[in-house]
N, C-alpha and C positions, 0 to 999 in steps of 0.2 A: 682586245681579244677576250672572249668569254670561255668558260670551261664548264659545259653542261654534261649530262649523261651521254649524249651523242658523241661529244668530243672524247670522252674517256673510252667509249666503245671503239671509236675510230682509231685512236692511238693504239689500243690493245690489239686490234685486228689488222692494223697496217704497220706494225713494228715501229711505232712512234713517228711515222711519216707525217710531215706537216699537213694539217687539215686542208689548207688552201692548195694542196697539190691536185685537188679535183678541179680547180679552175685557174690554171696557170695564165698569167698575163693580165688578170683583172683582180681588183681588190674587193673587199667585202661591201663597198658602197658604190661600186662602178655601175654605170648605166649600159655598158657594153655587154655583149653576150658571147658565149662560147659553149660548145658541147662539153658536158662533164667528161673529164679526162680519165676517170677510173671506171671500174665495173659498176653497173647500176646499183648493185646491192650496197655500195658504200655511200651513195647519195643520201643526204640528210632526210629527204622526203621518204625514200624507201625505208630508212631505219625507223622513222616515226611511225609510218604505216605498219610495218612489220611488228613493232613492239605492241601496238594497239591490237592488231589481229591475234598475236600470240597470247596477250592477256585475256582477250575475249574467249579464245579457245580453251585456255586453262581454267577460266572461272565461269564460263557461260552456263554449264550444266548446274553447278552449285547455285548460281544466282537464280536460275529458273526454279530449282527445287525448293530453295529456302524462301523464295518470294519476298526478299528483303530489298529495300532501296539500295542502289549503288550508283556510283558516278565514275566516269572515265573521261578525263580531259585529254584530248588529242590536239597537240599544238604543233602544227607544221612550221618549219623554219621558212619555207618558201610558199608562194612565189615572192621572192625578195632578192635583192642583189646579194651576191653576185649571180647574174643570170646564167646558170650553167645546167640546163636540163640534160637528161640522157639523150644521146644522139637520135635514137629512134623517135622520140617525141619532137625534137627540133626538126627533123626531116618531114614530119607531118604538118608543120606550119609553114606555109609559103607566104611570100609577100602579098600574093593575091588574096589570102585569107585575112589580112589585117585591115582594120578600119582605117580610113584616111587620117593622117596626122592633122591636128587642129593647131593652127598657128595664129599668133596675134596679128592684127591688121593695123596696129598703131605705130609701127616702126621699132618695136622693142628689140628685134634682132640686130638692127643697125646701131641703136643707141648703146647696147651693152656688149656688142661683139668683142671689143678690145679691152674689156674690164680686167685689170690686173687680178691674177689668181683664178681666172676663168678660162675655159677653152682647153686646148691641148696641154696636158700636164704629164711629163715623163714619169712622175712618181705615182700616178694614179689617174683616175677619171671620175672623181666624185662630183664635180660640178662643171657646168658648161653655160656659157652666156652666148646667146645668139643661136643660129642654126647649127645643129650637130652634123658631122659628116654623114651624108645620106646612107651610105653602105653600113657604117657602124650602127647608126640609129635603127635601121631596118633589122639588122641581126639582133640587136638588143630587144626590140619589140617582139620579134619572132621567139626569142629565147624566153621572154617573160610569159608569153602566151603558152609556150610549150611547158613551162614549169607549172602553170595553172592546170594544164591538162594532166600532168603527172600527179599533182595533188588529187585531181578528180579520180584518176585511176585508183589511187590508194583509198580514197573515201568510198569508192565502189567496193573495194575488197573488204573494208570495215563493215559496210552495210550488208554485204553477202554473209559475212561471218555472224553478224547479229541475227540474220534470218536463219542461217543453218543451226544456230543454237536456240531458236525459238524465242528470241528476245526482241526482234524488230517491232512487233506490234505493240509491245508494252514499254518501249524506250522513247523517251523524249530527246530529240536531237536539237541542240542549239548550235547554229552556225554563225560565226561572227568573224570580223576582220578588223585590224587596227587601221589600215589605210590602203590606198592603191598607189601606183606610181604613175608619174606623168607620161613616161614613155615618149618624150619628145614634144608632147602637147604643151603649148604655152600661149 
């Protein structure tokens, strides 16, 4: 477990409620999905986006007037497991919106299906060998895509704030990611 600024803020605003109360039934590395169980404002994506927007609103005018270089790093926790987007975003992603899952054609699923430590695990769902249960896999894939859309929503708010403060045309935006998730592809 880590303890960053979001964790401190969450505990302060939720009376020390466990941070994983937003995604009951799945752990931090689980490939399954669930709608976020708390109000959207407590989701880590909303917090990161709001902190960035608030900083730009508080500092935007001064940055424009002073014409000095500045940097703002906005590091979203998601999309990442646990896949727990706000329900309104999850409802917008249907199974029909998902690309087909890509599966190995060399018998991988059968060879590794009964590997010890893989498959259904009552203590969590961090790893799976072979085909995942279709319903769980589909919900996890929907939730992952919905989390990406929630990040897009907040990036849009950040870009709008830059524009409203006259900073968009003179700001260099670097977008990067550490990795993607397989989402059942193998």
